N, CA and C atoms of all chains as a GROMACS GRO file, in nm:
protein
  624
    1MET      N    1 -23.134   7.869   1.592
    1MET     CA    2 -23.014   7.786   1.564
    1MET      C    3 -22.999   7.684   1.676
    2THR      N    4 -23.017   7.558   1.644
    2THR     CA    5 -23.004   7.454   1.745
    2THR      C    6 -22.863   7.457   1.804
    3TYR      N    7 -22.860   7.450   1.934
    3TYR     CA    8 -22.736   7.470   2.009
    3TYR      C    9 -22.694   7.339   2.075
    4GLY      N   10 -22.572   7.300   2.051
    4GLY     CA   11 -22.517   7.182   2.116
    4GLY      C   12 -22.405   7.223   2.212
    5LEU      N   13 -22.385   7.141   2.314
    5LEU     CA   14 -22.279   7.171   2.410
    5LEU      C   15 -22.227   7.039   2.467
    6PHE      N   16 -22.096   7.019   2.455
    6PHE     CA   17 -22.032   6.900   2.511
    6PHE      C   18 -21.940   6.947   2.622
    7THR      N   19 -21.965   6.897   2.743
    7THR     CA   20 -21.895   6.945   2.862
    7THR      C   21 -21.827   6.829   2.933
    8GLY      N   22 -21.705   6.853   2.976
    8GLY     CA   23 -21.633   6.753   3.055
    8GLY      C   24 -21.608   6.801   3.196
    9PHE      N   25 -21.635   6.713   3.291
    9PHE     CA   26 -21.607   6.741   3.432
    9PHE      C   27 -21.509   6.637   3.484
   10THR      N   28 -21.426   6.677   3.577
   10THR     CA   29 -21.344   6.582   3.650
   10THR      C   30 -21.397   6.578   3.792
   11ALA      N   31 -21.447   6.461   3.831
   11ALA     CA   32 -21.496   6.447   3.968
   11ALA      C   33 -21.377   6.429   4.063
   12ARG      N   34 -21.399   6.467   4.188
   12ARG     CA   35 -21.300   6.430   4.290
   12ARG      C   36 -21.285   6.278   4.289
   13ARG      N   37 -21.166   6.235   4.323
   13ARG     CA   38 -21.135   6.092   4.309
   13ARG      C   39 -21.241   6.004   4.378
   14GLY      N   40 -21.295   5.912   4.303
   14GLY     CA   41 -21.393   5.819   4.357
   14GLY      C   42 -21.535   5.873   4.365
   15ARG      N   43 -21.556   5.998   4.321
   15ARG     CA   44 -21.688   6.059   4.333
   15ARG      C   45 -21.762   6.066   4.199
   16GLY      N   46 -21.706   6.004   4.096
   16GLY     CA   47 -21.769   6.012   3.964
   16GLY      C   48 -21.911   5.959   3.962
   17ALA      N   49 -21.937   5.849   4.033
   17ALA     CA   50 -22.072   5.791   4.030
   17ALA      C   51 -22.172   5.886   4.094
   18GLU      N   52 -22.131   5.954   4.200
   18GLU     CA   53 -22.221   6.052   4.263
   18GLU      C   54 -22.248   6.169   4.169
   19LEU      N   55 -22.143   6.211   4.100
   19LEU     CA   56 -22.163   6.323   4.006
   19LEU      C   57 -22.257   6.281   3.893
   20LEU      N   58 -22.240   6.159   3.844
   20LEU     CA   59 -22.333   6.109   3.741
   20LEU      C   60 -22.476   6.110   3.793
   21ASP      N   61 -22.495   6.065   3.916
   21ASP     CA   62 -22.631   6.064   3.971
   21ASP      C   63 -22.688   6.205   3.979
   22ALA      N   64 -22.605   6.301   4.018
   22ALA     CA   65 -22.653   6.439   4.027
   22ALA      C   66 -22.692   6.491   3.889
   23LEU      N   67 -22.613   6.454   3.788
   23LEU     CA   68 -22.643   6.502   3.652
   23LEU      C   69 -22.765   6.430   3.595
   24LEU      N   70 -22.782   6.303   3.631
   24LEU     CA   71 -22.904   6.232   3.587
   24LEU      C   72 -23.027   6.295   3.650
   25ALA      N   73 -23.016   6.341   3.773
   25ALA     CA   74 -23.128   6.411   3.837
   25ALA      C   75 -23.156   6.542   3.764
   26ALA      N   76 -23.050   6.611   3.722
   26ALA     CA   77 -23.068   6.734   3.643
   26ALA      C   78 -23.140   6.702   3.512
   27ALA      N   79 -23.100   6.591   3.449
   27ALA     CA   80 -23.166   6.551   3.323
   27ALA      C   81 -23.314   6.524   3.347
   28ASP      N   82 -23.346   6.458   3.458
   28ASP     CA   83 -23.488   6.433   3.490
   28ASP      C   84 -23.565   6.563   3.503
   29ALA      N   85 -23.502   6.661   3.566
   29ALA     CA   86 -23.569   6.790   3.586
   29ALA      C   87 -23.593   6.861   3.454
   30LEU      N   88 -23.515   6.825   3.350
   30LEU     CA   89 -23.528   6.892   3.220
   30LEU      C   90 -23.627   6.822   3.128
   31ARG      N   91 -23.681   6.708   3.172
   31ARG     CA   92 -23.771   6.634   3.081
   31ARG      C   93 -23.893   6.716   3.043
   32ALA      N   94 -23.936   6.803   3.133
   32ALA     CA   95 -24.056   6.883   3.105
   32ALA      C   96 -24.026   7.007   3.021
   33ASP      N   97 -23.899   7.033   2.992
   33ASP     CA   98 -23.861   7.154   2.920
   33ASP      C   99 -23.852   7.122   2.770
   34PRO      N  100 -23.946   7.170   2.690
   34PRO     CA  101 -23.945   7.133   2.548
   34PRO      C  102 -23.826   7.192   2.472
   35ALA      N  103 -23.761   7.292   2.528
   35ALA     CA  104 -23.644   7.350   2.461
   35ALA      C  105 -23.520   7.262   2.476
   36CYS      N  106 -23.521   7.170   2.571
   36CYS     CA  107 -23.409   7.078   2.592
   36CYS      C  108 -23.433   6.953   2.509
   37LEU      N  109 -23.351   6.933   2.406
   37LEU     CA  110 -23.369   6.820   2.314
   37LEU      C  111 -23.290   6.699   2.361
   38HIS      N  112 -23.167   6.720   2.403
   38HIS     CA  113 -23.081   6.614   2.454
   38HIS      C  114 -23.015   6.663   2.583
   39TYR      N  115 -23.005   6.574   2.681
   39TYR     CA  116 -22.920   6.600   2.799
   39TYR      C  117 -22.877   6.461   2.845
   40VAL      N  118 -22.764   6.418   2.794
   40VAL     CA  119 -22.719   6.280   2.807
   40VAL      C  120 -22.588   6.280   2.884
   41VAL      N  121 -22.576   6.192   2.982
   41VAL     CA  122 -22.457   6.193   3.066
   41VAL      C  123 -22.390   6.056   3.068
   42GLY      N  124 -22.260   6.058   3.086
   42GLY     CA  125 -22.184   5.933   3.090
   42GLY      C  126 -22.046   5.956   3.147
   43ALA      N  127 -21.973   5.847   3.153
   43ALA     CA  128 -21.838   5.852   3.210
   43ALA      C  129 -21.735   5.815   3.105
   44GLY      N  130 -21.611   5.850   3.136
   44GLY     CA  131 -21.502   5.812   3.047
   44GLY      C  132 -21.486   5.662   3.039
   45GLU      N  133 -21.431   5.617   2.928
   45GLU     CA  134 -21.417   5.472   2.910
   45GLU      C  135 -21.319   5.413   3.008
   46ASP      N  136 -21.216   5.488   3.040
   46ASP     CA  137 -21.109   5.434   3.124
   46ASP      C  138 -21.100   5.505   3.258
   47ASP      N  139 -21.189   5.600   3.281
   47ASP     CA  140 -21.179   5.680   3.403
   47ASP      C  141 -21.320   5.714   3.452
   48PRO      N  142 -21.369   5.643   3.554
   48PRO     CA  143 -21.505   5.668   3.601
   48PRO      C  144 -21.522   5.805   3.666
   49ASP      N  145 -21.414   5.875   3.692
   49ASP     CA  146 -21.424   6.010   3.748
   49ASP      C  147 -21.420   6.119   3.640
   50ALA      N  148 -21.406   6.077   3.514
   50ALA     CA  149 -21.424   6.171   3.402
   50ALA      C  150 -21.569   6.161   3.360
   51VAL      N  151 -21.641   6.271   3.370
   51VAL     CA  152 -21.785   6.271   3.347
   51VAL      C  153 -21.815   6.369   3.234
   52TRP      N  154 -21.900   6.325   3.141
   52TRP     CA  155 -21.929   6.403   3.020
   52TRP      C  156 -22.078   6.425   3.007
   53VAL      N  157 -22.114   6.541   2.955
   53VAL     CA  158 -22.254   6.573   2.928
   53VAL      C  159 -22.266   6.623   2.785
   54TRP      N  160 -22.358   6.564   2.710
   54TRP     CA  161 -22.394   6.616   2.578
   54TRP      C  162 -22.534   6.678   2.589
   55GLU      N  163 -22.544   6.804   2.546
   55GLU     CA  164 -22.673   6.874   2.547
   55GLU      C  165 -22.707   6.924   2.408
   56ALA      N  166 -22.834   6.922   2.374
   56ALA     CA  167 -22.883   6.991   2.255
   56ALA      C  168 -23.008   7.068   2.296
   57TRP      N  169 -23.013   7.192   2.251
   57TRP     CA  170 -23.122   7.283   2.288
   57TRP      C  171 -23.174   7.350   2.162
   58THR      N  172 -23.299   7.395   2.168
   58THR     CA  173 -23.356   7.464   2.052
   58THR      C  174 -23.276   7.590   2.018
   59ASP      N  175 -23.218   7.653   2.120
   59ASP     CA  176 -23.137   7.773   2.099
   59ASP      C  177 -23.056   7.798   2.225
   60ARG      N  178 -22.953   7.879   2.209
   60ARG     CA  179 -22.862   7.903   2.321
   60ARG      C  180 -22.931   7.975   2.437
   61GLY      N  181 -23.021   8.066   2.404
   61GLY     CA  182 -23.091   8.140   2.510
   61GLY      C  183 -23.168   8.047   2.602
   62ALA      N  184 -23.228   7.942   2.543
   62ALA     CA  185 -23.303   7.847   2.626
   62ALA      C  186 -23.210   7.773   2.720
   63HIS      N  187 -23.092   7.737   2.671
   63HIS     CA  188 -22.993   7.674   2.759
   63HIS      C  189 -22.956   7.766   2.874
   64ASP      N  190 -22.923   7.890   2.841
   64ASP     CA  191 -22.878   7.982   2.944
   64ASP      C  192 -22.989   8.005   3.047
   65ALA      N  193 -23.114   8.017   2.998
   65ALA     CA  194 -23.226   8.043   3.089
   65ALA      C  195 -23.249   7.925   3.183
   66ALA      N  196 -23.217   7.803   3.135
   66ALA     CA  197 -23.243   7.684   3.218
   66ALA      C  198 -23.151   7.677   3.339
   67LEU      N  199 -23.045   7.756   3.339
   67LEU     CA  200 -22.953   7.755   3.454
   67LEU      C  201 -23.003   7.846   3.567
   68GLU      N  202 -23.107   7.925   3.542
   68GLU     CA  203 -23.146   8.029   3.636
   68GLU      C  204 -23.246   7.989   3.745
   69PRO      N  205 -23.344   7.899   3.717
   69PRO     CA  206 -23.445   7.873   3.820
   69PRO      C  207 -23.383   7.818   3.950
   70PRO      N  208 -23.453   7.835   4.062
   70PRO     CA  209 -23.399   7.789   4.191
   70PRO      C  210 -23.362   7.641   4.192
   71GLU      N  211 -23.442   7.556   4.123
   71GLU     CA  212 -23.410   7.413   4.123
   71GLU      C  213 -23.278   7.387   4.051
   72ALA      N  214 -23.255   7.464   3.944
   72ALA     CA  215 -23.130   7.446   3.871
   72ALA      C  216 -23.011   7.493   3.956
   73ARG      N  217 -23.031   7.605   4.022
   73ARG     CA  218 -22.922   7.654   4.107
   73ARG      C  219 -22.894   7.555   4.220
   74ALA      N  220 -23.000   7.492   4.272
   74ALA     CA  221 -22.980   7.394   4.380
   74ALA      C  222 -22.904   7.272   4.327
   75ALA      N  223 -22.938   7.229   4.205
   75ALA     CA  224 -22.870   7.112   4.148
   75ALA      C  225 -22.722   7.142   4.126
   76ILE      N  226 -22.693   7.264   4.080
   76ILE     CA  227 -22.554   7.302   4.059
   76ILE      C  228 -22.480   7.306   4.193
   77ALA      N  229 -22.548   7.355   4.296
   77ALA     CA  230 -22.486   7.362   4.428
   77ALA      C  231 -22.456   7.221   4.482
   78ARG      N  232 -22.546   7.125   4.451
   78ARG     CA  233 -22.521   6.987   4.497
   78ARG      C  234 -22.403   6.925   4.425
   79ALA      N  235 -22.388   6.959   4.297
   79ALA     CA  236 -22.281   6.896   4.218
   79ALA      C  237 -22.144   6.956   4.251
   80ARG      N  238 -22.142   7.083   4.288
   80ARG     CA  239 -22.013   7.154   4.297
   80ARG      C  240 -21.913   7.086   4.391
   81PRO      N  241 -21.955   7.038   4.509
   81PRO     CA  242 -21.855   6.976   4.598
   81PRO      C  243 -21.795   6.846   4.544
   82LEU      N  244 -21.859   6.790   4.441
   82LEU     CA  245 -21.809   6.665   4.383
   82LEU      C  246 -21.702   6.690   4.276
   83LEU      N  247 -21.685   6.815   4.240
   83LEU     CA  248 -21.599   6.848   4.126
   83LEU      C  249 -21.457   6.877   4.169
   84ALA      N  250 -21.362   6.818   4.093
   84ALA     CA  251 -21.222   6.857   4.109
   84ALA      C  252 -21.182   6.958   4.003
   85GLY      N  253 -21.249   6.954   3.889
   85GLY     CA  254 -21.212   7.046   3.782
   85GLY      C  255 -21.298   7.024   3.661
   86SER      N  256 -21.259   7.093   3.556
   86SER     CA  257 -21.334   7.090   3.431
   86SER      C  258 -21.245   7.039   3.320
   87ALA      N  259 -21.304   6.966   3.226
   87ALA     CA  260 -21.230   6.928   3.106
   87ALA      C  261 -21.276   7.010   2.987
   88GLY      N  262 -21.341   7.124   3.015
   88GLY     CA  263 -21.374   7.216   2.908
   88GLY      C  264 -21.512   7.196   2.849
   89GLN      N  265 -21.552   7.294   2.770
   89GLN     CA  266 -21.681   7.292   2.704
   89GLN      C  267 -21.662   7.324   2.557
   90THR      N  268 -21.737   7.254   2.473
   90THR     CA  269 -21.736   7.282   2.330
   90THR      C  270 -21.878   7.315   2.286
   91PRO      N  271 -21.906   7.442   2.255
   91PRO     CA  272 -22.036   7.476   2.199
   91PRO      C  273 -22.038   7.448   2.048
   92VAL      N  274 -22.153   7.405   1.999
   92VAL     CA  275 -22.165   7.364   1.858
   92VAL      C  276 -22.293   7.426   1.799
   93ARG      N  277 -22.280   7.487   1.682
   93ARG     CA  278 -22.399   7.530   1.607
   93ARG      C  279 -22.448   7.408   1.531
   94LEU      N  280 -22.555   7.347   1.576
   94LEU     CA  281 -22.598   7.221   1.516
   94LEU      C  282 -22.664   7.245   1.380
   95ARG      N  283 -22.628   7.162   1.285
   95ARG     CA  284 -22.684   7.171   1.150
   95ARG      C  285 -22.795   7.068   1.126
   96GLY      N  286 -22.787   6.954   1.194
   96GLY     CA  287 -22.888   6.851   1.173
   96GLY      C  288 -22.830   6.716   1.200
   97GLY      N  289 -22.899   6.613   1.150
   97GLY     CA  290 -22.852   6.476   1.169
   97GLY      C  291 -22.963   6.390   1.224
   98LYS      N  292 -22.924   6.275   1.275
   98LYS     CA  293 -23.020   6.178   1.329
   98LYS      C  294 -23.033   6.193   1.479
   99GLY      N  295 -23.159   6.194   1.528
   99GLY     CA  296 -23.180   6.193   1.672
   99GLY      C  297 -23.230   6.323   1.729
  100LEU      N  298 -23.239   6.426   1.646
  100LEU     CA  299 -23.303   6.550   1.691
  100LEU      C  300 -23.454   6.536   1.666
  101PRO      N  301 -23.536   6.591   1.756
  101PRO     CA  302 -23.681   6.567   1.744
  101PRO      C  303 -23.738   6.608   1.609
  102ALA      N  304 -23.686   6.714   1.548
  102ALA     CA  305 -23.742   6.759   1.420
  102ALA      C  306 -23.727   6.654   1.311
  103ASP      N  307 -23.635   6.558   1.335
  103ASP     CA  308 -23.614   6.451   1.238
  103ASP      C  309 -23.730   6.354   1.231
  104GLY      N  310 -23.812   6.353   1.335
  104GLY     CA  311 -23.918   6.252   1.340
  104GLY      C  312 -23.858   6.119   1.377
  105MET      N  313 -22.413   4.840   2.675
  105MET     CA  314 -22.370   4.970   2.728
  105MET      C  315 -22.380   5.075   2.618
  106THR      N  316 -22.470   5.168   2.634
  106THR     CA  317 -22.486   5.271   2.531
  106THR      C  318 -22.355   5.348   2.517
  107TYR      N  319 -22.318   5.368   2.392
  107TYR     CA  320 -22.186   5.423   2.359
  107TYR      C  321 -22.203   5.561   2.298
  108GLY      N  322 -22.135   5.659   2.353
  108GLY     CA  323 -22.134   5.792   2.297
  108GLY      C  324 -21.996   5.825   2.243
  109LEU      N  325 -21.994   5.914   2.144
  109LEU     CA  326 -21.866   5.953   2.085
  109LEU      C  327 -21.878   6.097   2.035
  110PHE      N  328 -21.788   6.181   2.083
  110PHE     CA  329 -21.783   6.321   2.038
  110PHE      C  330 -21.653   6.338   1.962
  111THR      N  331 -21.665   6.379   1.836
  111THR     CA  332 -21.549   6.386   1.747
  111THR      C  333 -21.536   6.525   1.690
  112GLY      N  334 -21.415   6.575   1.686
  112GLY     CA  335 -21.388   6.703   1.623
  112GLY      C  336 -21.300   6.687   1.500
  113PHE      N  337 -21.340   6.757   1.394
  113PHE     CA  338 -21.261   6.760   1.272
  113PHE      C  339 -21.223   6.904   1.241
  114THR      N  340 -21.109   6.922   1.181
  114THR     CA  341 -21.073   7.052   1.126
  114THR      C  342 -21.076   7.039   0.975
  115ALA      N  343 -21.166   7.115   0.912
  115ALA     CA  344 -21.172   7.113   0.766
  115ALA      C  345 -21.060   7.198   0.709
  116ARG      N  346 -21.022   7.168   0.586
  116ARG     CA  347 -20.932   7.260   0.515
  116ARG      C  348 -21.001   7.396   0.509
  117ARG      N  349 -20.919   7.501   0.505
  117ARG     CA  350 -20.976   7.635   0.516
  117ARG      C  351 -21.086   7.659   0.411
  118GLY      N  352 -21.200   7.700   0.461
  118GLY     CA  353 -21.311   7.731   0.372
  118GLY      C  354 -21.393   7.611   0.328
  119ARG      N  355 -21.358   7.491   0.375
  119ARG     CA  356 -21.426   7.369   0.330
  119ARG      C  357 -21.519   7.312   0.436
  120GLY      N  358 -21.539   7.386   0.546
  120GLY     CA  359 -21.623   7.334   0.654
  120GLY      C  360 -21.765   7.303   0.609
  121ALA      N  361 -21.823   7.389   0.526
  121ALA     CA  362 -21.962   7.366   0.484
  121ALA      C  363 -21.972   7.237   0.403
  122GLU      N  364 -21.873   7.211   0.318
  122GLU     CA  365 -21.874   7.086   0.241
  122GLU      C  366 -21.860   6.965   0.332
  123LEU      N  367 -21.775   6.980   0.432
  123LEU     CA  368 -21.758   6.868   0.526
  123LEU      C  369 -21.888   6.843   0.602
  124LEU      N  370 -21.954   6.950   0.644
  124LEU     CA  371 -22.084   6.933   0.711
  124LEU      C  372 -22.183   6.861   0.620
  125ASP      N  373 -22.187   6.900   0.493
  125ASP     CA  374 -22.280   6.834   0.401
  125ASP      C  375 -22.247   6.685   0.389
  126ALA      N  376 -22.119   6.652   0.383
  126ALA     CA  377 -22.080   6.512   0.373
  126ALA      C  378 -22.123   6.434   0.498
  127LEU      N  379 -22.110   6.498   0.614
  127LEU     CA  380 -22.147   6.431   0.739
  127LEU      C  381 -22.300   6.422   0.752
  128LEU      N  382 -22.372   6.522   0.701
  128LEU     CA  383 -22.518   6.513   0.702
  128LEU      C  384 -22.565   6.400   0.611
  129ALA      N  385 -22.494   6.379   0.500
  129ALA     CA  386 -22.528   6.265   0.414
  129ALA      C  387 -22.502   6.133   0.486
  130ALA      N  388 -22.394   6.129   0.563
  130ALA     CA  389 -22.365   6.008   0.642
  130ALA      C  390 -22.476   5.986   0.744
  131ALA      N  391 -22.525   6.096   0.806
  131ALA     CA  392 -22.635   6.084   0.902
  131ALA      C  393 -22.760   6.029   0.835
  132ASP      N  394 -22.788   6.077   0.714
  132ASP     CA  395 -22.905   6.026   0.642
  132ASP      C  396 -22.894   5.876   0.619
  133ALA      N  397 -22.772   5.833   0.584
  133ALA     CA  398 -22.752   5.691   0.556
  133ALA      C  399 -22.771   5.606   0.682
  134LEU      N  400 -22.758   5.668   0.800
  134LEU     CA  401 -22.771   5.593   0.926
  134LEU      C  402 -22.915   5.593   0.978
  135ARG      N  403 -23.005   5.665   0.912
  135ARG     CA  404 -23.143   5.672   0.965
  135ARG      C  405 -23.207   5.534   0.973
  136ALA      N  406 -23.168   5.446   0.882
  136ALA     CA  407 -23.230   5.312   0.880
  136ALA      C  408 -23.164   5.216   0.979
  137ASP      N  409 -23.058   5.259   1.047
  137ASP     CA  410 -22.984   5.170   1.137
  137ASP      C  411 -23.036   5.189   1.280
  138PRO      N  412 -23.111   5.092   1.332
  138PRO     CA  413 -23.170   5.112   1.465
  138PRO      C  414 -23.066   5.118   1.577
  139ALA      N  415 -22.944   5.074   1.552
  139ALA     CA  416 -22.840   5.081   1.655
  139ALA      C  417 -22.784   5.222   1.669
  140CYS      N  418 -22.806   5.307   1.569
  140CYS     CA  419 -22.760   5.446   1.575
  140CYS      C  420 -22.871   5.531   1.636
  141LEU      N  421 -22.845   5.583   1.756
  141LEU     CA  422 -22.946   5.660   1.828
  141LEU      C  423 -22.934   5.809   1.797
  142HIS      N  424 -22.813   5.859   1.793
  142HIS     CA  425 -22.786   5.999   1.760
  142HIS      C  426 -22.670   6.003   1.662
  143TYR      N  427 -22.679   6.092   1.564
  143TYR     CA  428 -22.565   6.127   1.479
  143TYR      C  429 -22.591   6.269   1.436
  144VAL      N  430 -22.539   6.363   1.513
  144VAL     CA  431 -22.573   6.504   1.502
  144VAL      C  432 -22.446   6.580   1.467
  145VAL      N  433 -22.455   6.669   1.370
  145VAL     CA  434 -22.335   6.739   1.324
  145VAL      C  435 -22.355   6.891   1.332
  146GLY      N  436 -22.244   6.960   1.352
  146GLY     CA  437 -22.250   7.105   1.358
  146GLY      C  438 -22.110   7.163   1.346
  147ALA      N  439 -22.108   7.296   1.353
  147ALA     CA  440 -21.982   7.368   1.337
  147ALA      C  441 -21.949   7.445   1.464
  148GLY      N  442 -21.825   7.483   1.476
  148GLY     CA  443 -21.782   7.565   1.588
  148GLY      C  444 -21.852   7.700   1.587
  149GLU      N  445 -21.865   7.758   1.705
  149GLU     CA  446 -21.936   7.885   1.714
  149GLU      C  447 -21.859   7.996   1.644
  150ASP      N  448 -21.728   7.991   1.651
  150ASP     CA  449 -21.648   8.100   1.597
  150ASP      C  450 -21.565   8.056   1.477
  151ASP      N  451 -21.578   7.931   1.437
  151ASP     CA  452 -21.492   7.879   1.331
  151ASP      C  453 -21.572   7.780   1.247
  152PRO      N  454 -21.620   7.822   1.129
  152PRO     CA  455 -21.702   7.733   1.047
  152PRO      C  456 -21.623   7.613   0.993
  153ASP      N  457 -21.491   7.614   1.004
  153ASP     CA  458 -21.412   7.500   0.960
  153ASP      C  459 -21.383   7.402   1.073
  154ALA      N  460 -21.431   7.432   1.193
  154ALA     CA  461 -21.428   7.335   1.303
  154ALA      C  462 -21.561   7.262   1.301
  155VAL      N  463 -21.556   7.133   1.279
  155VAL     CA  464 -21.678   7.054   1.260
  155VAL      C  465 -21.682   6.945   1.366
  156TRP      N  466 -21.800   6.929   1.427
  156TRP     CA  467 -21.816   6.838   1.539
  156TRP      C  468 -21.927   6.738   1.512
  157VAL      N  469 -21.909   6.618   1.561
  157VAL     CA  470 -22.012   6.514   1.548
  157VAL      C  471 -22.037   6.454   1.685
  158TRP      N  472 -22.163   6.448   1.725
  158TRP     CA  473 -22.204   6.374   1.844
  158TRP      C  474 -22.278   6.249   1.798
  159GLU      N  475 -22.231   6.132   1.847
  159GLU     CA  476 -22.297   6.005   1.814
  159GLU      C  477 -22.337   5.933   1.942
  160ALA      N  478 -22.450   5.865   1.938
  160ALA     CA  479 -22.487   5.770   2.042
  160ALA      C  480 -22.533   5.642   1.973
  161TRP      N  481 -22.485   5.530   2.024
  161TRP     CA  482 -22.511   5.399   1.965
  161TRP      C  483 -22.554   5.304   2.077
  162THR      N  484 -22.627   5.202   2.038
  162THR     CA  485 -22.669   5.103   2.137
  162THR      C  486 -22.549   5.036   2.204
  163ASP      N  487 -22.440   5.022   2.128
  163ASP     CA  488 -22.318   4.962   2.182
  163ASP      C  489 -22.204   4.995   2.088
  164ARG      N  490 -22.084   4.981   2.139
  164ARG     CA  491 -21.966   5.018   2.061
  164ARG      C  492 -21.949   4.931   1.937
  165GLY      N  493 -21.981   4.804   1.950
  165GLY     CA  494 -21.966   4.715   1.835
  165GLY      C  495 -22.051   4.760   1.717
  166ALA      N  496 -22.172   4.810   1.746
  166ALA     CA  497 -22.258   4.858   1.638
  166ALA      C  498 -22.195   4.978   1.568
  167HIS      N  499 -22.134   5.066   1.647
  167HIS     CA  500 -22.064   5.180   1.586
  167HIS      C  501 -21.953   5.132   1.496
  168ASP      N  502 -21.871   5.042   1.548
  168ASP     CA  503 -21.756   4.998   1.471
  168ASP      C  504 -21.801   4.927   1.343
  169ALA      N  505 -21.909   4.848   1.354
  169ALA     CA  506 -21.958   4.776   1.236
  169ALA      C  507 -22.011   4.871   1.130
  170ALA      N  508 -22.065   4.985   1.173
  170ALA     CA  509 -22.125   5.079   1.078
  170ALA      C  510 -22.020   5.144   0.989
  171LEU      N  511 -21.893   5.135   1.026
  171LEU     CA  512 -21.788   5.193   0.943
  171LEU      C  513 -21.746   5.101   0.828
  172GLU      N  514 -21.796   4.977   0.829
  172GLU     CA  515 -21.743   4.876   0.737
  172GLU      C  516 -21.812   4.866   0.601
  173PRO      N  517 -21.944   4.889   0.590
  173PRO     CA  518 -22.009   4.866   0.459
  173PRO      C  519 -21.951   4.956   0.350
  174PRO      N  520 -21.965   4.912   0.224
  174PRO     CA  521 -21.908   4.991   0.113
  174PRO      C  522 -21.957   5.135   0.111
  175GLU      N  523 -22.086   5.159   0.145
  175GLU     CA  524 -22.137   5.297   0.142
  175GLU      C  525 -22.066   5.382   0.247
  176ALA      N  526 -22.039   5.322   0.363
  176ALA     CA  527 -21.970   5.397   0.467
  176ALA      C  528 -21.827   5.427   0.426
  177ARG      N  529 -21.763   5.328   0.366
  177ARG     CA  530 -21.626   5.352   0.320
  177ARG      C  531 -21.622   5.460   0.212
  178ALA      N  532 -21.725   5.462   0.125
  178ALA     CA  533 -21.730   5.563   0.020
  178ALA      C  534 -21.750   5.702   0.082
  179ALA      N  535 -21.837   5.710   0.186
  179ALA     CA  536 -21.860   5.840   0.251
  179ALA      C  537 -21.733   5.891   0.317
  180ILE      N  538 -21.660   5.800   0.380
  180ILE     CA  539 -21.533   5.839   0.444
  180ILE      C  540 -21.434   5.888   0.338
  181ALA      N  541 -21.432   5.818   0.224
  181ALA     CA  542 -21.340   5.857   0.116
  181ALA      C  543 -21.374   5.995   0.062
  182ARG      N  544 -21.507   6.027   0.057
  182ARG     CA  545 -21.547   6.160   0.009
  182ARG      C  546 -21.507   6.270   0.108
  183ALA      N  547 -21.515   6.238   0.237
  183ALA     CA  548 -21.486   6.340   0.338
  183ALA      C  549 -21.336   6.364   0.352
  184ARG      N  550 -21.256   6.264   0.328
  184ARG     CA  551 -21.114   6.273   0.362
  184ARG      C  552 -21.042   6.390   0.297
  185PRO      N  553 -21.067   6.418   0.167
  185PRO     CA  554 -20.992   6.531   0.106
  185PRO      C  555 -21.030   6.667   0.165
  186LEU      N  556 -21.141   6.673   0.240
  186LEU     CA  557 -21.185   6.800   0.299
  186LEU      C  558 -21.118   6.826   0.433
  187LEU      N  559 -21.048   6.725   0.485
  187LEU     CA  560 -20.996   6.733   0.621
  187LEU      C  561 -20.854   6.788   0.624
  188ALA      N  562 -20.832   6.881   0.719
  188ALA     CA  563 -20.696   6.925   0.747
  188ALA      C  564 -20.641   6.853   0.870
  189GLY      N  565 -20.730   6.810   0.959
  189GLY     CA  566 -20.683   6.743   1.079
  189GLY      C  567 -20.798   6.705   1.168
  190SER      N  568 -20.762   6.659   1.286
  190SER     CA  569 -20.859   6.610   1.382
  190SER      C  570 -20.847   6.691   1.510
  191ALA      N  571 -20.962   6.712   1.574
  191ALA     CA  572 -20.958   6.774   1.707
  191ALA      C  573 -20.987   6.669   1.814
  192GLY      N  574 -20.968   6.542   1.778
  192GLY     CA  575 -20.977   6.437   1.878
  192GLY      C  576 -21.115   6.377   1.893
  193GLN      N  577 -21.117   6.266   1.965
  193GLN     CA  578 -21.240   6.193   1.990
  193GLN      C  579 -21.251   6.164   2.138
  194THR      N  580 -21.373   6.176   2.191
  194THR     CA  581 -21.399   6.140   2.330
  194THR      C  582 -21.507   6.033   2.333
  195PRO      N  583 -21.470   5.909   2.366
  195PRO     CA  584 -21.573   5.806   2.383
  195PRO      C  585 -21.633   5.816   2.524
  196VAL      N  586 -21.762   5.787   2.534
  196VAL     CA  587 -21.834   5.802   2.660
  196VAL      C  588 -21.921   5.678   2.684
  197ARG      N  589 -21.911   5.623   2.806
  197ARG     CA  590 -22.004   5.517   2.847
  197ARG      C  591 -22.131   5.586   2.895
  198LEU      N  592 -22.234   5.585   2.815
  198LEU     CA  593 -22.354   5.663   2.848
  198LEU      C  594 -22.433   5.596   2.960
  199ARG      N  595 -22.476   5.678   3.055
  199ARG     CA  596 -22.556   5.628   3.167
  199ARG      C  597 -22.705   5.656   3.149
  200GLY      N  598 -22.741   5.761   3.077
  200GLY     CA  599 -22.882   5.792   3.056
  200GLY      C  600 -22.899   5.941   3.038
  201GLY      N  601 -23.022   5.986   3.058
  201GLY     CA  602 -23.053   6.126   3.042
  201GLY      C  603 -23.172   6.146   2.950
  202LYS      N  604 -23.187   6.267   2.900
  202LYS     CA  605 -23.299   6.302   2.814
  202LYS      C  606 -23.257   6.295   2.668
  203GLY      N  607 -23.342   6.233   2.586
  203GLY     CA  608 -23.318   6.235   2.442
  203GLY      C  609 -23.273   6.103   2.384
  204LEU      N  610 -23.250   6.003   2.469
  204LEU     CA  611 -23.221   5.869   2.418
  204LEU      C  612 -23.355   5.798   2.397
  205PRO      N  613 -23.366   5.716   2.292
  205PRO     CA  614 -23.496   5.659   2.259
  205PRO      C  615 -23.560   5.582   2.374
  206ALA      N  616 -23.480   5.515   2.456
  206ALA     CA  617 -23.538   5.437   2.566
  206ALA      C  618 -23.614   5.524   2.665
  207ASP      N  619 -23.586   5.655   2.660
  207ASP     CA  620 -23.657   5.748   2.748
  207ASP      C  621 -23.802   5.766   2.711
  208GLY      N  622 -23.833   5.733   2.586
  208GLY     CA  623 -23.969   5.760   2.538
  208GLY      C  624 -23.985   5.908   2.512
   0.00000   0.00000   0.00000
């Protein structure tokens, strides 16, 4: 079951750009992981310290496993001091659509 | 500026599967639109009547324009009777990551 996850972070004031850079580095680290289909990051339209991540994975287990390696733990540790809070997470059982690799 | 949009819908009770089918048909109609990068639909993990859409577009204007053609208006008209409400929309200024076509 393809797994989607939309996550919101609130960066400490003025630190949104650094948080985006940290998340873009995390996305780069995931390029070699075939189970990671999407890992897209951006900022709020009106608030550069509101940071959002959209992820799609082949399955939830692959997502959870990707948080475990030392490089992932290091990336999380780098991001944590930039965070003021969370705007929540929405997990989604993906049914299909445009832009998933299986679509061609 | 690549434009992302995460939208939540609440289907009328028991109508989530129909709403998903209507949104998958909308995704099919967007396959020919090169400005639409992602249009992925799914349901809540614990609530099949909670329906979510993740979209990525080359720019916001392309998204807005895609709502205008007669086929799009017809698709919206088909979906509307299935809706009980909205769980909101989050627009995102996308910075990059894995899974956008420019990534290769």
